[in-house]
N, C-alpha and C positions, 0 to 999 in steps of 0.2 A: 762547822761545814754548813754551806747553803744548800739545802734538800734541792732546790729549784735549778741549781746549776749542776748537780750530780744526777737527777733524776733522768734527763735525756741520755746521759752516758750510760746508765745502769739498763734503761730500756734499749740502747743499742747493743749492748753486751748480751742481753738476754735474747735479741732476735737473731743475732750471729750464732749464738750456742744453738739455738732452736733449728736454725737452717742447717747447721753443721750435723746436727744429729738426724734430721731428716734425710739429709744427703746420704749419711752412712747407712741408714735403714733402707733407703730406696735403691741404693747403688751395690749390686751384688758383687761381692769380692770372689775372684777365682781362687779356689784351693784344690789340693790334690798334688800330684807328683810334676804337673805341668801347668803353664798358663798359656794361653793363646792371646794373640793380639792383633793378627792380620793375616791376609791371605792374599794371594796374587793368582791370576789365571790368564789362560790363552786359549783360544779356540783351536781345534783340530778340524782337518778336513778328512773325509767329507763331513758334513754337518748332519745332525747336531750332536756336539761333544766338544769337551775341553779338558785341559789339565789344570787341576788346582794344587796350590801349594800353601799349607797352613803353617804359619810361623808362630814363634813364641819362645818360651824358655823352660829349661827343667827348673824344679823349686830349689832354691838355695841362694845363697848371699853372692856368690861368684858364678852364677850361671851365664851362659853367653846365649845371646839371640841366635836362634837358627830355624832352619826348615824342620819341622816336627811330623808332618804328615803330607804325602803325595797321593793324588788322586787322578786317574784318568775316568772320566764318566763319558760313555758314549750310548747312543741310541741309533744303532744300526736299522735301515729300512723304515725310518719314521720320518713323515714330512711333518715339520713343525714351522710355526710362524709367530716367533716371540719367544723370549725366555726370561727366567729371573732366577736370582739365587741370593741367599741371605746366610750369614754366619752369626748365631746367638751363643754368647759365651755366658752360661750360668756359673754357680758356684763350683760345681764339680763336672758338668757335661758341656762340651762345646758340640752344637748342633748345626750342620750345614744342609740346608735345603736347597733342592733345585727343582725347577718347574719350566715346562714347555707347554705353549698352547698348540694343540694337535688337534687333527679330526679323528675321531669324533669326539674324544675325551682329552683333558688336560693330562699331561705326564708328571708325576711328582717322584722324586727320590730323595730319600733322606738318610744321611750318615751322622751317627751320634757316637762321640769319643767321650767315655768316661775318663777323665784325666786322673782320677783317684786309682782306679783299678787298671788303668791303660788298656781297657777293652774297646773294641770298635764294633758298633751294630750297625748292618746295612740289610735292610729289609729283615729277613727271617735267619740271617747268618750273623755270627759272632766270631770275633777274631782277638787274639792278643797282638797288640802293636809291637811287643818286644819280638815277636817272631818275623816281622817285617813291616816297614812303615809305608809301603808302596801297595796302592790298591786299585783294581781295575773293575769300575762298576758297569754292568751292560744292562740296558733295558731293550729287550727285544720287542719287535712289532706286536708279538702276541702279548705283551704286558709283562712277561716273566722277566725278572730281575736277577741276574746271577751276579756273584761278586768274586774276586780272585785277590788272593794275598801274595805279595812277591816279595823276595828278599829287600832288606833295607838298603836304601841310599844314605849317604853321608848327610853331615848336618847343613850343607849347601850345595844344591844342584839347580842347574839351570833347566828351562823347558826343554831344549833340545836333549839334554842328558837324560831327563826323566822319560822321554818318548824312546830314546834309544835303549835305555835300560829295561822298560817294559817290553819293546819289540824283541830284545834279545832273550828275555825270559819266557816269551810267549811265541816261539818261532813259527808254530804249526798253526797260528791263527791269522789267515789271509786278511781279515778286516783290520786286525790290529796292524799287521805287518804294512799295510796300504796307507795307513794314517800318515798325515803330513801336518806340521805346525801351520796355522794361519798366519800369513805375513802380508801386510797390506802395503 
C-alpha cells in the first residue's frame, strides 16, 4: 500500500469523525417523556397578548406529532411598543420567554416545562401538565403575574378552538371574554 495515497483518506475520515463527535457533544438531545419541536402563535386583541401552541411528540417509537401545550399570554392595561419571544429546548426543559418593551420597564414572562416530570413553572406557580395542558398567564399593570391551569384540549386544536375553550372555562373574567383573535 502506498502511504501517500492512503494518508489523505485517513485524514479526511479523522476530520469527519471529530466533527461528528463535536456535533453530538454540542447538540443537546431532548430527553424525557416528551420532545418539543415547534410552536405557532397568533395575536389576540386587545394587545398585548397572544395564543401560543407548542408542538411535539410523546416519547416512543410510534408517537404522533401533536399539540402538547396551549398558552394564552395577556398583559391587560399595559402599553407596549415592540415584543419578542423565544423557545429553548434543552435536554429535559423547554423554556418559553416572552418580552415586551413598555414604559417604564421591560416586561418579561417565562414558562418552563420540565418534560421529564411533566411540570410547568410560571413565575412562582407550579403545575402538573397532566391535570390540564391549557394555561392562561396574565401580567397585570402592577407587575403581578398570575397563572391559571385549565382542562386539557385534545392533541390538535385551532386558535379559535383554544380561545373558545379558555373563554368557556373562565366565563366570569370580562377581559378574557372580550378577547378576539387578530386577523389581518
